[in-house]
C-alpha positions as CSV (number, residue, x, y, z in Angstrom):
1,M,-5.2,14.7,5.5
2,L,-7.4,11.9,4.1
3,F,-8.0,11.4,0.4
4,N,-11.6,10.7,1.3
5,S,-12.3,14.1,3.1
6,V,-13.9,17.3,2.1
7,E,-10.7,19.1,3.0
8,F,-8.8,17.1,0.2
9,A,-11.7,17.8,-2.3
10,I,-10.8,21.5,-1.9
11,F,-7.0,21.0,-1.4
12,L,-6.4,19.1,-4.8
13,P,-8.0,21.5,-7.2
14,V,-6.2,24.6,-5.5
15,V,-2.8,22.8,-5.7
16,A,-3.4,21.7,-9.3
17,I,-4.5,25.1,-10.5
18,V,-1.6,27.0,-8.9
19,Y,0.8,24.3,-10.0
20,F,-0.3,24.5,-13.7
21,I,-0.2,28.4,-13.7
22,L,3.3,28.3,-12.2
23,E,4.4,25.7,-14.8
24,E,2.9,27.6,-17.7
25,R,4.3,31.0,-16.7
26,A,7.4,30.5,-14.7
27,V,10.8,30.9,-16.3
28,S,12.3,27.8,-14.4
29,L,10.8,24.7,-12.8
30,T,11.8,25.8,-9.4
31,A,8.6,27.7,-8.7
32,G,6.4,24.7,-9.4
33,N,8.5,22.4,-7.3
34,V,8.6,24.9,-4.5
35,W,4.8,25.0,-4.6
36,L,4.6,21.2,-4.5
37,V,6.9,21.0,-1.5
38,A,4.8,23.6,0.4
39,A,1.6,21.8,-0.6
40,S,2.9,18.4,0.4
41,Y,4.2,19.6,3.8
42,F,0.8,21.2,4.5
43,F,-0.8,17.9,3.5
44,Y,1.5,16.0,5.9
45,M,1.3,18.4,8.8
46,R,-2.4,18.2,9.0
47,A,-1.7,14.9,10.7
48,G,0.6,16.5,13.2
49,A,2.5,19.7,13.1
50,G,5.7,18.1,14.4
51,Y,5.6,15.6,11.5
52,G,6.9,18.2,9.1
53,L,10.3,18.3,11.1
54,L,10.5,14.6,11.0
55,L,10.0,14.5,7.2
56,L,12.5,17.3,6.7
57,G,15.0,15.4,8.8
58,V,14.7,12.3,6.7
59,T,15.0,14.4,3.6
60,L,18.2,16.2,4.8
61,V,19.9,12.9,5.9
62,S,19.1,11.0,2.6
63,Y,20.0,14.0,0.4
64,G,23.2,14.7,2.3
65,S,24.1,11.0,2.0
66,G,23.4,11.0,-1.8
67,Y,25.5,14.1,-2.3
68,L,28.5,12.6,-0.4
69,L,28.2,9.3,-2.3
70,R,28.1,11.1,-5.7
71,Y,30.6,13.9,-5.2
72,V,32.8,13.5,-2.1
73,A,33.4,9.8,-1.2
74,H,35.2,8.2,-4.0
75,E,37.0,5.3,-2.2
76,A,34.9,2.1,-1.9
77,R,35.6,1.7,1.8
78,I,34.4,5.3,2.6
79,R,31.3,4.9,0.4
80,K,30.3,1.7,2.2
81,K,30.7,3.5,5.5
82,V,28.5,6.4,4.3
83,L,25.8,3.9,3.0
84,I,25.9,1.8,6.2
85,L,25.6,5.0,8.4
86,T,22.7,6.3,6.4
87,V,20.8,3.0,6.6
88,V,21.5,2.8,10.3
89,I,20.2,6.3,10.9
90,L,17.0,6.0,8.7
91,V,16.1,2.3,9.5
92,G,17.0,3.0,13.2
93,L,14.6,5.9,13.2
94,L,11.9,3.7,11.8
95,F,12.7,0.9,14.3
96,F,12.6,3.4,17.2
97,F,9.0,4.6,16.4
98,K,7.7,1.0,15.7
99,Y,9.6,-1.0,18.4
100,A,10.8,1.3,21.2
101,G,7.5,1.2,23.0
102,L,7.3,-2.6,22.8
103,L,10.8,-3.1,24.0
104,S,10.6,-0.8,26.8
105,S,7.4,-2.5,28.0
106,L,9.3,-5.7,28.1
107,I,11.9,-4.1,30.4
108,D,9.4,-2.2,32.7
109,K,5.7,-2.5,31.9
110,D,4.8,0.3,34.2
111,R,7.2,2.8,32.5
112,A,6.8,1.8,28.9
113,L,7.4,4.6,26.4
114,Q,4.2,5.8,24.8
115,I,5.3,6.5,21.3
116,I,2.9,7.5,18.5
117,L,4.0,6.1,15.1
118,P,4.1,9.0,12.6
119,V,1.7,8.3,9.7
120,G,3.4,7.4,6.5
121,I,7.0,7.1,8.1
122,S,7.5,3.5,6.8
123,F,6.8,4.6,3.2
124,Y,8.8,7.8,3.0
125,I,11.8,6.4,4.7
126,F,11.8,3.5,2.2
127,Q,11.4,5.9,-0.7
128,S,14.2,8.1,0.5
129,L,16.5,5.1,0.8
130,T,15.9,4.1,-2.8
131,F,17.7,7.5,-3.7
132,V,20.6,6.6,-1.4
133,F,20.9,3.0,-2.8
134,E,20.6,4.0,-6.5
135,I,23.3,6.7,-6.1
136,Y,25.5,4.1,-4.5
137,K,24.9,1.7,-7.3
138,G,25.3,4.4,-10.0
139,K,21.7,4.1,-11.2
140,V,21.2,7.9,-10.5
141,D,24.0,9.8,-12.3
142,K,23.6,13.2,-10.7
143,V,22.2,14.7,-7.5
144,P,19.2,17.0,-8.2
145,S,18.7,20.3,-6.6
146,F,17.6,20.2,-3.0
147,I,14.1,21.6,-4.0
148,Q,13.6,18.8,-6.6
149,Y,14.7,16.2,-4.1
150,A,12.5,17.6,-1.4
151,A,9.6,17.5,-3.8
152,F,10.4,13.8,-4.5
153,A,10.8,12.9,-0.9
154,S,7.6,14.6,0.2
155,F,5.4,14.2,-2.8
156,F,2.0,14.2,-1.2
157,P,0.0,11.6,-3.3
158,V,2.4,8.8,-2.2
159,L,3.6,10.3,1.1
160,L,1.3,8.4,3.4
161,S,0.9,4.9,1.9
162,G,2.8,4.7,-1.3
163,P,3.3,3.5,-3.9
164,I,7.0,3.5,-2.8
165,E,8.6,5.2,-5.8
166,R,12.2,4.7,-7.0
167,S,14.3,7.9,-7.4
168,S,15.2,6.8,-10.8
169,H,11.7,6.7,-11.9
170,L,10.0,9.8,-10.1
171,L,12.9,12.1,-9.6
172,P,13.5,13.0,-13.2
173,Q,9.9,13.9,-13.6
174,F,10.4,16.9,-11.3
175,E,12.8,18.2,-14.0
176,E,10.0,18.2,-16.5
177,R,7.3,20.8,-17.2
178,H,3.8,19.7,-16.5
179,V,0.9,21.7,-18.1
180,F,-2.8,21.3,-18.1
181,D,-3.8,18.4,-20.4
182,Y,-7.5,17.5,-20.8
183,E,-7.0,13.9,-21.8
184,R,-4.5,13.0,-19.1
185,I,-6.4,14.8,-16.4
186,R,-9.6,13.0,-17.5
187,H,-7.7,9.6,-17.3
188,G,-6.4,10.5,-13.9
189,L,-9.9,11.5,-12.6
190,I,-11.3,8.2,-13.7
191,R,-8.5,6.3,-11.8
192,M,-9.4,8.4,-8.8
193,A,-13.1,7.8,-9.1
194,Y,-12.4,4.0,-9.2
195,G,-10.1,4.4,-6.2
196,Y,-13.0,6.2,-4.3
197,F,-15.3,3.4,-5.4
198,L,-13.1,0.7,-3.9
199,K,-12.8,2.6,-0.5
200,L,-16.3,4.0,0.0
201,V,-18.5,1.5,-1.8
202,L,-16.7,-1.7,-0.9
203,A,-14.0,-1.5,1.8
204,S,-16.2,0.6,4.0
205,R,-19.2,-1.8,3.8
206,L,-17.0,-4.9,4.1
207,A,-15.5,-3.4,7.3
208,I,-19.0,-3.3,8.9
209,A,-19.4,-7.1,8.5
210,V,-15.7,-8.0,9.4
211,D,-15.8,-5.8,12.4
212,L,-19.1,-7.1,13.7
213,I,-17.9,-10.7,13.6
214,Y,-14.4,-10.1,14.9
215,D,-15.7,-8.0,17.7
216,N,-18.0,-10.8,18.7
217,Y,-15.5,-13.7,17.9
218,M,-16.4,-15.6,21.1
219,D,-20.0,-15.9,20.2
220,V,-19.9,-16.8,16.6
221,T,-19.2,-20.0,14.6
222,G,-16.1,-21.2,13.0
223,Y,-17.8,-20.7,9.7
224,Q,-18.8,-17.2,10.4
225,L,-15.2,-16.4,11.4
226,L,-13.9,-18.0,8.1
227,L,-16.5,-16.0,6.2
228,A,-15.5,-12.8,7.9
229,T,-11.7,-13.4,7.2
230,C,-12.5,-14.1,3.5
231,L,-14.4,-10.8,3.5
232,Y,-11.4,-9.1,5.2
233,S,-9.0,-10.4,2.5
234,V,-11.2,-8.5,0.0
235,Q,-11.6,-5.5,2.3
236,I,-7.9,-5.0,2.8
237,F,-7.4,-5.3,-1.0
238,C,-10.0,-2.7,-1.7
239,D,-8.8,-0.4,1.1
240,F,-5.2,-0.5,0.2
241,A,-5.6,-0.7,-3.6
242,S,-8.1,2.2,-3.3
243,Y,-5.3,4.4,-1.8
244,S,-2.7,3.5,-4.4
245,T,-5.3,4.0,-7.1
246,I,-6.3,7.5,-6.0
247,A,-2.6,8.4,-5.5
248,I,-1.8,7.3,-9.0
249,G,-4.8,9.2,-10.3
250,V,-3.8,12.4,-8.3
251,G,-0.3,12.1,-9.8
252,E,-1.6,11.8,-13.3
253,V,-3.8,14.9,-12.8
254,L,-0.7,16.8,-11.9
255,G,1.3,15.3,-14.8
256,F,3.3,12.5,-12.9
257,S,3.5,8.8,-13.7
258,L,3.4,6.7,-10.6
259,T,4.0,3.0,-10.3
260,E,1.2,0.5,-10.3
261,N,0.9,-1.2,-6.9
262,F,-1.8,-3.8,-7.4
263,T,-2.6,-5.8,-10.6
264,Q,-5.4,-8.2,-10.0
265,P,-3.7,-10.4,-7.2
266,F,-6.8,-12.5,-6.7
267,F,-6.4,-13.9,-10.3
268,T,-3.0,-15.4,-9.5
269,D,-2.5,-19.1,-9.1
270,S,0.4,-19.3,-6.8
271,C,1.7,-17.5,-3.6
272,A,4.9,-16.3,-5.5
273,S,2.7,-14.9,-8.3
274,F,0.4,-13.3,-5.6
275,W,3.1,-11.3,-4.1
276,R,4.2,-10.0,-7.5
277,H,0.8,-8.5,-7.9
278,W,0.1,-7.3,-4.4
279,H,1.9,-4.2,-2.9
280,I,4.2,-4.4,-5.8
281,T,6.5,-1.6,-4.9
282,L,7.1,-2.7,-1.3
283,N,7.7,-6.4,-2.5
284,N,10.1,-5.1,-5.3
285,W,11.8,-2.9,-2.6
286,F,12.6,-6.1,-0.4
287,R,13.6,-8.1,-3.5
288,D,16.1,-5.5,-4.8
289,Y,17.4,-4.3,-1.5
290,V,17.3,-7.4,0.8
291,Y,16.6,-10.6,-1.1
292,I,19.3,-10.1,-4.0
293,P,21.9,-8.7,-1.5
294,L,21.4,-11.8,0.5
295,G,22.2,-13.9,-2.4
296,G,18.8,-14.3,-4.0
297,N,18.6,-17.6,-5.8
298,R,22.2,-17.7,-6.8
299,K,23.5,-19.7,-3.9
300,G,21.5,-22.9,-4.0
301,T,18.0,-24.0,-3.2
302,F,18.2,-24.0,0.5
303,R,19.7,-20.5,0.6
304,K,17.1,-19.3,-1.8
305,Y,14.3,-20.6,0.5
306,L,16.1,-19.1,3.5
307,N,16.2,-15.7,1.8
308,I,12.6,-15.8,1.0
309,F,11.8,-16.6,4.7
310,I,14.0,-13.8,5.9
311,V,12.4,-11.2,3.5
312,F,8.9,-12.1,4.4
313,T,9.8,-12.0,8.2
314,L,11.3,-8.5,7.7
315,S,8.1,-7.5,5.8
316,G,6.0,-8.7,8.8
317,M,8.3,-6.5,11.1
318,W,7.8,-3.6,8.7
319,H,4.1,-3.8,9.2
320,G,4.2,-3.4,13.0
321,A,5.7,-4.1,16.4
322,D,3.4,-7.1,17.2
323,I,4.1,-10.8,17.1
324,T,1.0,-11.3,15.0
325,Y,2.6,-9.3,12.1
326,I,5.9,-11.1,12.4
327,L,4.2,-14.5,12.3
328,W,2.1,-13.3,9.5
329,G,5.3,-12.6,7.5
330,M,6.8,-16.0,8.4
331,V,3.7,-17.9,7.4
332,S,3.4,-16.1,4.2
333,G,7.0,-16.9,3.4
334,L,6.5,-20.5,4.3
335,F,3.4,-20.8,2.1
336,Q,5.5,-19.6,-0.9
337,I,8.3,-22.1,0.0
338,I,5.9,-25.0,0.4
339,Q,4.2,-24.2,-3.0
340,A,7.6,-24.0,-4.6
341,L,8.6,-27.4,-3.2
342,I,5.3,-29.1,-4.5
343,S,5.4,-27.3,-7.8
344,P,5.5,-30.5,-9.9
345,F,2.4,-31.8,-8.3
346,R,0.6,-28.4,-8.5
347,A,1.4,-28.2,-12.2
348,K,-1.1,-31.1,-12.8
349,L,-3.9,-29.3,-11.0
350,P,-6.5,-27.2,-12.8
351,R,-5.9,-23.5,-12.7
352,W,-9.2,-22.5,-11.0
353,F,-8.2,-24.8,-8.0
354,K,-4.8,-23.2,-7.8
355,V,-6.3,-19.7,-7.8
356,F,-8.8,-20.8,-5.0
357,T,-6.1,-22.3,-2.8
358,T,-3.8,-19.3,-3.3
359,F,-6.7,-17.1,-2.1
360,M,-7.4,-19.4,0.9
361,L,-3.7,-19.5,1.9
362,F,-3.7,-15.7,1.9
363,T,-6.9,-15.7,3.9
364,F,-5.4,-18.0,6.4
365,S,-2.6,-15.5,7.0
366,M,-5.1,-12.8,7.5
367,F,-6.3,-14.5,10.8
368,L,-3.0,-13.2,12.1
369,F,-3.0,-10.0,10.4
370,R,-6.5,-9.0,11.4
371,S,-6.3,-10.1,15.0
372,E,-5.1,-7.6,17.6
373,D,-3.1,-10.1,19.5
374,M,-2.0,-13.8,19.6
375,E,-4.6,-14.8,22.1
376,K,-7.3,-13.7,19.8
377,A,-5.7,-15.1,16.8
378,C,-5.4,-18.6,18.3
379,V,-9.0,-18.6,19.5
380,I,-10.2,-17.7,16.1
381,I,-8.0,-20.2,14.3
382,G,-9.0,-22.8,16.8
383,K,-12.7,-22.2,16.3
384,V,-12.4,-22.3,12.5
385,F,-10.7,-25.7,12.7
386,T,-12.6,-27.3,15.6
387,Q,-16.0,-25.6,15.8
388,F,-16.8,-25.3,12.1
389,D,-20.6,-25.9,12.2
390,F,-21.6,-27.0,8.7
391,A,-25.2,-26.3,9.7
392,S,-24.4,-22.6,10.1
393,V,-23.3,-22.5,6.3
394,L,-27.0,-22.9,5.5
395,T,-28.5,-21.0,8.4
396,T,-26.3,-18.0,8.6
397,S,-28.2,-15.2,6.8
398,P,-26.4,-12.4,4.9
399,F,-28.6,-10.0,7.0
400,E,-26.7,-11.1,10.1
401,L,-23.5,-9.3,8.8
402,G,-24.8,-6.0,10.1
403,L,-25.2,-4.5,6.7
404,G,-28.9,-4.4,6.3
405,A,-30.8,-4.9,2.9
406,F,-29.7,-1.7,1.4
407,N,-26.0,-2.0,2.1
408,L,-26.0,-5.7,1.2
409,V,-27.4,-5.0,-2.2
410,Y,-25.0,-2.1,-2.7
411,L,-22.2,-4.4,-1.7
412,I,-23.1,-7.2,-4.2
413,V,-23.5,-4.7,-7.0
414,G,-20.2,-3.1,-6.1
415,L,-18.4,-6.5,-6.1
416,I,-19.8,-7.2,-9.6
417,V,-18.5,-3.8,-10.7
418,L,-15.1,-4.7,-9.2
419,L,-15.0,-8.1,-10.9
420,I,-15.8,-6.5,-14.3
421,Y,-13.3,-3.6,-14.0
422,D,-10.6,-6.1,-12.9
423,I,-11.3,-8.5,-15.8
424,V,-11.1,-5.6,-18.2
425,N,-7.8,-4.4,-16.5
426,E,-6.4,-8.0,-16.6
427,K,-7.1,-8.2,-20.4
428,T,-6.1,-4.7,-21.4
429,G,-4.0,-3.3,-18.6
430,D,-5.8,0.0,-18.7
431,A,-9.5,-0.1,-17.7
432,A,-9.5,3.5,-17.2
433,G,-8.3,4.1,-20.7
434,I,-11.0,1.8,-22.1
435,I,-13.7,3.9,-20.3
436,A,-12.0,7.1,-21.6
437,S,-12.2,5.8,-25.2
438,K,-15.9,5.0,-25.1
439,S,-18.5,7.2,-26.8
440,A,-19.8,10.0,-24.7
441,P,-23.2,8.3,-23.8
442,V,-21.4,5.1,-22.7
443,R,-18.6,7.0,-21.0
444,W,-21.1,9.3,-19.0
445,A,-23.3,6.3,-18.0
446,I,-20.2,4.8,-16.4
447,Y,-19.3,8.0,-14.7
448,Y,-22.9,8.3,-13.5
449,V,-22.8,4.8,-11.9
450,F,-19.5,5.6,-10.1
451,V,-20.7,8.9,-8.9
452,V,-24.1,7.7,-7.7
453,M,-22.6,4.7,-5.9
454,I,-19.9,6.8,-4.3
455,L,-22.3,9.5,-3.1
456,G,-24.6,6.8,-1.9
457,S,-21.8,5.6,0.5
458,T,-20.8,8.9,2.1
459,F,-23.4,8.4,5.0
460,I,-21.2,5.6,6.3
461,G,-18.7,8.3,7.3
462,T,-15.0,9.1,6.8
463,Q,-12.8,6.1,7.7
464,S,-9.0,6.1,7.8
465,F,-7.1,3.8,5.4
466,I,-5.9,0.6,7.0
467,Y,-2.3,1.1,5.9
468,F,-2.0,4.5,7.7
469,K,-1.0,2.5,10.8
470,F,2.1,1.1,9.1
């Protein structure tokens, strides 16, 4: 079920109303959590009836492992075996769905397995693994009831594309009673509105221009390809940040606090800083469960850089079974290492230049991320560096991007709103709270702008979120 669908517009109010009634009137918290589990499985199984069994299997394996680690396996040797077996099962399951088709095609192209990647599997497997890891490390001191854990493992706002929540952060919230609170719900709805603004007003329009140029990459100039890739950098940010923002808003409406996943990454002045502000929960997952166990920065400079490279390579593999994603991860890691090596020189540069170069390095990596295969990526990169027609910088009209006058104006206004919102968020940390604190006329004027711009974008049609395919 898509957040940006009529179905979800009906689903969420029904879920919230029933949940608040149960939380207000039920003797225990079990009824509310049972309702959330049922709603989450309904939400997920709208993508495929069989997906519910897969989610249940992951939940049973991770919960059973956590129970064994906490109450049964007391010897270090046995605990380690339980942990390794759990990781092998869950990561192996993820590897099967992502890579079995590719590997089978290398063996016999005519008999390659046709495997459909279940939507959201990368996210809820990683989230379930946080419970196992934190039980193993002693960060979670008790195993909750199965219903509470099932609610955590399947919580529908974060199920398909994150944020990837830690069990130590989200699980205890299912032991709390959540009731109707006007101020909290208003703040959550503002977050949701901004998320829909990012998706419908910006990402959907940017997709039109990017798709037009990339679909005709053989017939356009290097400048136009560079322009399209810069626009794609903004598009993927708006698309992915929109899902996370809506998810956080939905969680807040229901009474749950979810982890921020994006904090103005394009304002950062280094690749290392960029990845601390982009897809924060995934990068923190790799930091805590891969980078630090590999030794982090504790075993010398060479080992630190090697660990960074390994983490980003694995991140590329997490994104998909294609050489373009793996190379994207490698390139992203190399950029961070190179910037670290020349940090004394970079320290002398003006901040605006460092921000610009960081954005352009990210954009360069997007040549790989956006291309369907290496052949296309090589052609596009080659044209950008060898067929960059400076005359086309002046002659390329914005109206050649496939948007038309109406959508172009809409996009420009939307980008201005994005810039203002992010500047406020950068300075205050809570732009939604600033909006909520304004006087009624100002607040409602801002609401009106959001609603009008969102409704004025519905004609583009319902588009899936980019990260659903990961």
